[in-house]
DSSP file (Angstrom, degrees, kcal/mol; ACC not computed):
  #  RESIDUE AA STRUCTURE BP1 BP2  ACC     N-H-->O    O-->H-N    N-H-->O    O-->H-N    TCO  KAPPA ALPHA  PHI   PSI    X-CA   Y-CA   Z-CA
    1    1 A M              0   0    0      0, 0.0     2,-0.1     0, 0.0    23,-0.0   0.000 360.0 360.0 360.0 -21.8    0.0    0.0    0.0
    2    2 A G        -     0   0    0      4,-0.0     2,-0.4     5,-0.0     3,-0.0  -0.389 360.0 -37.2 101.2 179.1    3.0    2.3    0.4
    3    3 A D     >  -     0   0    0      1,-0.1     4,-2.0    -2,-0.1     5,-0.2  -0.672  40.5-146.4 -87.4 129.6    4.2    4.6    3.1
    4    4 A L  H  > S+     0   0    0     -2,-0.4     4,-2.6     1,-0.2     5,-0.2   0.888  99.8  53.4 -60.0 -40.4    1.7    6.7    5.0
    5    5 A F  H  > S+     0   0    0      1,-0.2     4,-2.1     2,-0.2    -1,-0.2   0.894 107.8  50.1 -65.4 -39.2    4.0    9.6    5.4
    6    6 A A  H  > S+     0   0    0      2,-0.2     4,-1.3     1,-0.2    -1,-0.2   0.920 113.4  45.4 -65.1 -43.2    4.7    9.8    1.6
    7    7 A L  H  X S+     0   0    0     -4,-2.0     4,-2.7     1,-0.2     5,-0.3   0.887 109.8  55.0 -68.4 -37.7    1.0    9.7    0.8
    8    8 A K  H  X S+     0   0    0     -4,-2.6     4,-3.3     1,-0.2    -1,-0.2   0.911 106.4  51.7 -60.2 -41.4    0.3   12.3    3.5
    9    9 A D  H  < S+     0   0    0     -4,-2.1    -1,-0.2     1,-0.2    -2,-0.2   0.834 112.0  46.9 -65.1 -31.4    2.8   14.6    1.9
   10   10 A V  H  < S+     0   0    0     -4,-1.3    -2,-0.2     2,-0.1    -1,-0.2   0.920 120.4  36.5 -73.5 -44.9    1.1   14.2   -1.5
   11   11 A L  H  < S+     0   0    0     -4,-2.7    -2,-0.2     1,-0.2    -3,-0.2   0.868 133.8  22.6 -78.5 -37.5   -2.4   14.7   -0.2
   12   12 A F  S >< S-     0   0    0     -4,-3.3     3,-1.7    -5,-0.3    -1,-0.2  -0.588  81.1-164.7-129.6  68.6   -1.7   17.4    2.5
   13   13 A P  T 3  S-     0   0    0      0, 0.0    -4,-0.1     0, 0.0    -3,-0.1  -0.323  73.6  -6.7 -62.4 132.6    1.6   19.1    1.5
   14   14 A N  T 3  S+     0   0    0      1,-0.2     2,-0.7     2,-0.0     3,-0.1   0.675  98.6 126.9  60.4  21.4    3.2   21.2    4.2
   15   15 A D    X   +     0   0    0     -3,-1.7     3,-1.0    -7,-0.2    -1,-0.2  -0.844  29.0 172.8-113.6  97.3    0.2   20.7    6.5
   16   16 A V  T 3  S+     0   0    0     -2,-0.7    -1,-0.1     1,-0.2    -2,-0.0   0.593  72.7  73.3 -76.8  -9.8    1.2   19.4    9.9
   17   17 A R  T 3  S+     0   0    0     -3,-0.1    20,-4.1    19,-0.1     2,-0.4   0.595  82.8  82.4 -80.4  -9.8   -2.3   19.9   11.2
   18   18 A M  E <   -A   36   0A   0     -3,-1.0     2,-0.5    18,-0.2    18,-0.2  -0.790  61.7-160.9-100.8 139.3   -3.6   16.9    9.3
   19   19 A V  E     -A   35   0A   0     16,-3.0    16,-2.0    -2,-0.4     2,-0.8  -0.977  12.3-143.9-118.9 125.9   -3.3   13.3   10.5
   20   20 A L  E     +A   34   0A   0     -2,-0.5    14,-0.3    14,-0.2     3,-0.1  -0.813  23.1 178.3 -88.7 112.6   -3.6   10.4    8.0
   21   21 A D  E     -     0   0A   0     12,-2.4     2,-0.3    -2,-0.8    13,-0.2   0.890  53.3  -2.2 -85.5 -43.4   -5.4    7.7   10.0
   22   22 A R  E     -A   33   0A   0     11,-1.5    11,-2.6   -18,-0.0     2,-0.4  -1.000  46.4-154.1-155.7 146.7   -5.9    4.8    7.7
   23   23 A L  E     +A   32   0A   0     -2,-0.3     2,-0.3     9,-0.2     9,-0.2  -0.996  24.1 165.4-122.5 130.5   -5.4    3.5    4.2
   24   24 A T  E     -A   31   0A   0      7,-2.0     7,-3.2    -2,-0.4     2,-0.5  -0.912  27.7-135.6-134.2 165.1   -7.6    0.8    2.7
   25   25 A E  E     +A   30   0A   0     -2,-0.3     2,-0.5     5,-0.2     5,-0.2  -0.988  20.2 179.3-126.0 125.3   -8.3   -0.4   -0.8
   26   26 A V  E >  S-A   29   0A   0      3,-2.8     3,-1.9    -2,-0.5    -2,-0.0  -0.974  72.8 -23.2-128.4 116.2  -11.8   -1.1   -2.0
   27   27 A D  T 3  S-     0   0    0     -2,-0.5    -1,-0.1     1,-0.3     3,-0.1   0.869 127.7 -48.5  52.4  42.6  -12.4   -2.3   -5.5
   28   28 A G  T 3  S+     0   0    0      1,-0.2    42,-0.5    41,-0.0     2,-0.5   0.455 115.6 114.7  81.4   0.2   -9.1   -0.9   -6.7
   29   29 A V  E <   -A   26   0A   0     -3,-1.9    -3,-2.8    40,-0.1     2,-0.5  -0.909  62.2-136.8-106.4 128.6   -9.7    2.5   -5.1
   30   30 A V  E     -Ab  25  71A   0     40,-2.7    42,-3.1    -2,-0.5     2,-0.6  -0.720  16.7-156.4 -83.2 127.2   -7.4    3.6   -2.3
   31   31 A V  E     -Ab  24  72A   0     -7,-3.2    -7,-2.0    -2,-0.5     2,-0.6  -0.930   5.6-165.8-108.8 118.7   -9.4    5.2    0.5
   32   32 A A  E     -Ab  23  73A   0     40,-3.1    42,-3.0    -2,-0.6     2,-0.5  -0.917   3.4-162.1-105.7 120.9   -7.4    7.6    2.8
   33   33 A E  E     +Ab  22  74A   0    -11,-2.6   -12,-2.4    -2,-0.6   -11,-1.5  -0.896  19.8 165.4-106.2 131.0   -9.1    8.6    6.1
   34   34 A A  E     -Ab  20  75A   0     40,-2.4    42,-2.9    -2,-0.5     2,-0.3  -0.894  18.5-166.9-140.4 164.7   -7.8   11.7    7.8
   35   35 A H  E     -Ab  19  76A   0    -16,-2.0   -16,-3.0    -2,-0.3     2,-0.3  -0.968  31.6 -98.7-148.2 163.7   -8.6   14.2   10.6
   36   36 A S  E     -A   18   0A   0     40,-0.7   -18,-0.2    -2,-0.3   -19,-0.1  -0.634  18.0-157.4 -84.2 141.3   -7.4   17.5   11.8
   37   37 A A        +     0   0    0    -20,-4.1   -19,-0.1    -2,-0.3    -1,-0.1   0.251  52.2 124.4-100.7  11.3   -5.0   17.6   14.8
   38   38 A V        -     0   0    0    -21,-0.4    -2,-0.1     1,-0.1     3,-0.0  -0.606  49.7-156.5 -73.4 123.4   -5.9   21.2   15.8
   39   39 A P        +     0   0    0      0, 0.0     2,-0.3     0, 0.0    -1,-0.1   0.738  68.8  20.3 -77.7 -22.1   -7.0   21.1   19.4
   40   40 A E        -     0   0    0     40,-0.0     2,-0.3     9,-0.0    11,-0.2  -0.985  60.1-166.1-147.4 154.4   -9.1   24.2   19.5
   41   41 A L  E     -E   50   0B   0      9,-2.2     9,-3.2    -2,-0.3     2,-0.4  -0.914  22.2-118.6-135.1 162.4  -10.9   26.6   17.1
   42   42 A T  E     -E   49   0B   0     -2,-0.3     7,-0.2     7,-0.2     6,-0.1  -0.838  34.0-106.6-103.6 143.3  -12.4   30.0   17.3
   43   43 A C     >  -     0   0    0      5,-2.3     4,-1.9    -2,-0.4    49,-0.0  -0.442  23.0-137.2 -62.8 132.8  -16.1   30.7   16.7
   44   44 A P  T  4 S+     0   0    0      0, 0.0    -1,-0.1     0, 0.0    48,-0.0   0.718  99.7  44.2 -68.0 -18.9  -16.5   32.4   13.3
   45   45 A D  T  4 S+     0   0    0      3,-0.1    -2,-0.0    44,-0.1    -3,-0.0   0.891 132.5  11.2 -90.9 -45.3  -19.1   34.9   14.8
   46   46 A C  T  4 S-     0   0    0      2,-0.1    -1,-0.0    43,-0.1    40,-0.0   0.504  89.1-126.2-116.7  -6.0  -17.5   36.0   18.1
   47   47 A A     <  +     0   0    0     -4,-1.9     2,-0.3     1,-0.2    -5,-0.0   0.656  52.8 154.8  67.9  18.5  -13.9   34.7   17.9
   48   48 A T        -     0   0    0     -6,-0.1    -5,-2.3     1,-0.1     2,-0.3  -0.614  45.6-119.9 -74.4 134.5  -14.3   32.9   21.3
   49   49 A V  E     -E   42   0B   0     -2,-0.3     2,-0.4    -7,-0.2    -7,-0.2  -0.565  33.4-171.2 -77.9 136.7  -11.9   29.9   21.5
   50   50 A S  E     +E   41   0B   0     -9,-3.2    -9,-2.2    -2,-0.3    32,-0.1  -0.990  30.0 170.2-132.8 140.4  -13.4   26.5   22.0
   51   51 A R        +     0   0    0     -2,-0.4     2,-0.7   -11,-0.2    -1,-0.1   0.367  54.6 109.3-115.7  -5.8  -12.1   23.1   22.8
   52   52 A R        -     0   0    0     29,-0.3    29,-2.4     1,-0.0     2,-0.5  -0.640  58.7-151.6 -81.8 114.3  -15.5   21.5   23.4
   53   53 A V  E     -C   80   0A   0     -2,-0.7    27,-0.3    27,-0.2     3,-0.1  -0.735  14.0-172.8 -89.4 127.8  -16.4   19.1   20.6
   54   54 A H  E     -     0   0A   0     25,-3.6     2,-0.3    -2,-0.5    26,-0.2   0.903  64.6 -34.5 -81.4 -48.6  -20.1   18.7   20.0
   55   55 A S  E     -C   79   0A   0     24,-1.5    24,-2.9     2,-0.0     2,-0.3  -0.969  50.1-130.3-164.9 172.5  -19.8   15.8   17.5
   56   56 A R  E     +C   78   0A   0     -2,-0.3     2,-0.3    22,-0.2    22,-0.2  -0.966  23.8 169.9-133.1 149.6  -17.8   14.3   14.6
   57   57 A Y  E     -C   77   0A   0     20,-2.2    20,-2.8    -2,-0.3     2,-0.3  -0.988  32.2-105.3-157.1 158.4  -18.8   13.1   11.2
   58   58 A G  E     -C   76   0A   0     -2,-0.3    18,-0.2    18,-0.2    16,-0.0  -0.596  29.2-175.5 -87.6 144.8  -17.2   12.0    8.0
   59   59 A R  E     -C   75   0A   0     16,-2.5    16,-3.2    -2,-0.3     2,-0.4  -0.985  28.5-124.5-139.1 125.6  -17.1   14.1    4.8
   60   60 A P  E     -C   74   0A   0      0, 0.0    14,-0.2     0, 0.0     3,-0.1  -0.589  31.9-178.8 -68.7 125.6  -15.7   13.0    1.4
   61   61 A L  E     -     0   0A   0     12,-3.0     2,-0.3    -2,-0.4    13,-0.2   0.914  46.7 -35.7 -94.9 -51.8  -13.1   15.6    0.7
   62   62 A A  E     -C   73   0A   0     11,-1.0    11,-3.0     2,-0.0     2,-0.4  -0.979  40.6-124.2-165.2 168.7  -11.6   14.9   -2.7
   63   63 A E  E     +C   72   0A   0     -2,-0.3     9,-0.2     9,-0.2     7,-0.0  -0.998  31.5 179.6-129.1 128.3  -10.5   12.3   -5.3
   64   64 A Y  E     -C   71   0A   0      7,-3.2     7,-3.0    -2,-0.4     2,-0.6  -0.933  30.2-127.5-126.7 146.9   -7.0   12.3   -6.6
   65   65 A P  E     +C   70   0A   0      0, 0.0     2,-0.4     0, 0.0     5,-0.2  -0.874  35.2 176.6 -87.6 124.4   -5.0   10.2   -9.1
   66   66 A V  E >   -C   69   0A   0      3,-2.8     3,-1.4    -2,-0.6    -2,-0.0  -0.974  66.5 -16.8-131.6 118.1   -1.8    9.2   -7.2
   67   67 A G  T 3  S-     0   0    0     -2,-0.4    -1,-0.1     1,-0.3     3,-0.1   0.844 127.9 -52.5  59.4  35.5    0.7    6.9   -8.9
   68   68 A G  T 3  S+     0   0    0      1,-0.3     2,-0.3     0, 0.0    -1,-0.3   0.561 119.2 104.0  79.5   8.0   -1.8    5.8  -11.5
   69   69 A R  E <  S- C   0  66A   0     -3,-1.4    -3,-2.8   -40,-0.0     2,-0.4  -0.896  75.2-111.6-121.8 152.0   -4.5    4.9   -8.9
   70   70 A R  E     - C   0  65A   0    -42,-0.5   -40,-2.7    -2,-0.3     2,-0.5  -0.680  32.5-168.4 -79.5 132.4   -7.6    6.6   -7.7
   71   71 A V  E     -bC  30  64A   0     -7,-3.0    -7,-3.2    -2,-0.4     2,-0.5  -0.990   4.6-162.6-124.6 123.2   -7.4    7.9   -4.2
   72   72 A V  E     -bC  31  63A   0    -42,-3.1   -40,-3.1    -2,-0.5     2,-0.6  -0.907   9.6-148.6-105.2 130.6  -10.5    9.0   -2.3
   73   73 A V  E     -bC  32  62A   0    -11,-3.0   -12,-3.0    -2,-0.5   -11,-1.0  -0.883  10.6-170.1-102.7 122.5   -9.9   11.2    0.8
   74   74 A K  E     -bC  33  60A   0    -42,-3.0   -40,-2.4    -2,-0.6     2,-0.5  -0.961  10.5-160.0-111.2 124.0  -12.5   10.9    3.6
   75   75 A L  E     -bC  34  59A   0    -16,-3.2   -16,-2.5    -2,-0.5     2,-0.6  -0.881  12.7-143.0-110.7 131.5  -12.1   13.6    6.3
   76   76 A E  E     -bC  35  58A   0    -42,-2.9   -40,-0.7    -2,-0.5     2,-0.3  -0.830  26.8-170.8 -88.0 120.3  -13.5   13.4    9.8
   77   77 A V  E     - C   0  57A   0    -20,-2.8   -20,-2.2    -2,-0.6     2,-0.4  -0.800  10.8-137.7-111.7 156.4  -14.6   16.9   10.8
   78   78 A R  E     - C   0  56A   0     -2,-0.3    16,-2.4   -22,-0.2     2,-0.5  -0.864   1.7-145.3-114.5 146.2  -15.7   18.1   14.2
   79   79 A R  E     -DC  93  55A   0    -24,-2.9   -25,-3.6    -2,-0.4   -24,-1.5  -0.950  25.2-157.9-105.1 127.5  -18.5   20.4   15.3
   80   80 A F  E     -DC  92  53A   0     12,-3.4    12,-2.1    -2,-0.5     2,-0.3  -0.725  14.1-120.7-105.8 153.5  -17.6   22.6   18.2
   81   81 A F  E     -D   91   0A   0    -29,-2.4     2,-0.6    -2,-0.3   -29,-0.3  -0.691  20.6-133.2 -82.5 143.4  -19.7   24.3   20.8
   82   82 A C        -     0   0    0      8,-2.8   -32,-0.1    -2,-0.3   -33,-0.1  -0.909  15.9-164.0 -93.6 125.3  -19.4   28.1   21.1
   83   83 A N        +     0   0    0     -2,-0.6    -1,-0.1   -34,-0.2     7,-0.1   0.466  52.1 112.0 -90.6  -2.8  -19.0   28.8   24.8
   84   84 A A    >   -     0   0    0      5,-0.2     3,-1.2     1,-0.2    -2,-0.1  -0.606  58.7-150.8 -76.2 121.8  -19.8   32.6   24.7
   85   85 A P  T 3  S+     0   0    0      0, 0.0    -1,-0.2     0, 0.0    -3,-0.0   0.798  94.6  47.8 -63.7 -28.7  -23.2   33.2   26.4
   86   86 A D  T 3  S+     0   0    0    -40,-0.0     2,-0.3    -3,-0.0    -2,-0.1   0.480  87.7 104.6 -92.2  -2.0  -24.0   36.2   24.2
   87   87 A C    <   -     0   0    0     -3,-1.2    -5,-0.1     1,-0.1   -41,-0.0  -0.623  61.8-149.5 -82.9 135.8  -23.1   34.6   20.9
   88   88 A G  S    S+     0   0    0     -2,-0.3     2,-0.6     2,-0.0    -1,-0.1   0.684  78.4  83.9 -75.3 -18.5  -26.1   33.6   18.7
   89   89 A R        -     0   0    0      1,-0.2    -5,-0.2    -5,-0.0    -2,-0.1  -0.771  53.0-179.3 -89.5 122.6  -24.1   30.7   17.3
   90   90 A R        +     0   0    0     -2,-0.6    -8,-2.8     1,-0.2     2,-0.3   0.825  68.9  13.7 -89.2 -35.7  -24.3   27.6   19.5
   91   91 A T  E     -D   81   0A   0    -10,-0.3     2,-0.3    -8,-0.0   -10,-0.2  -0.939  61.2-173.5-137.2 160.4  -22.1   25.3   17.3
   92   92 A F  E     -D   80   0A   0    -12,-2.1   -12,-3.4    -2,-0.3     2,-0.4  -0.987  21.5-124.2-151.9 153.4  -19.8   25.6   14.4
   93   93 A V  E     -D   79   0A   0     -2,-0.3   -14,-0.2   -14,-0.3     2,-0.1  -0.788  29.9-110.7-102.0 139.6  -17.9   23.2   12.1
   94   94 A E        -     0   0    0    -16,-2.4     2,-0.6    -2,-0.4    -1,-0.0  -0.433  27.0-139.8 -66.9 141.6  -14.2   23.2   11.6
   95   95 A Q              0   0    0      1,-0.1    -1,-0.1    -2,-0.1   -18,-0.0  -0.919 360.0 360.0-105.3 118.0  -13.2   24.3    8.1
   96   96 A V              0   0    0     -2,-0.6    -1,-0.1   -21,-0.0    -2,-0.0   0.396 360.0 360.0-107.6 360.0  -10.3   22.3    6.7
C-alpha cells in the first residue's frame, strides 16, 4: 500500500495539522481517512476559543489520481460548541 508519510505529503503538502489515520483499498480505489489535529478553534461569529467538541462526522473531501491509482480522501470533521453566552451561534464546524 506504500508509506503513510509519503501519501500524506502528497495529499496534504506542508500541513502538519492533518493526520492520516488509515489507508484501505476497496475495488481498486485507495481510501485515505484523515482528521485535523488542531486542538481548538475560534467561533466564526464572536472569535471565542473553544475546545469543546459537539460531534464528529465523515465528509468526502476529494478524489486524486496518485501513482496511476484513484485515491479518495475521507475527512473526519468536528462540530464545536461556542461557549460565549452572548453569541447567537451555538455550534460551528471546523473548516479544513
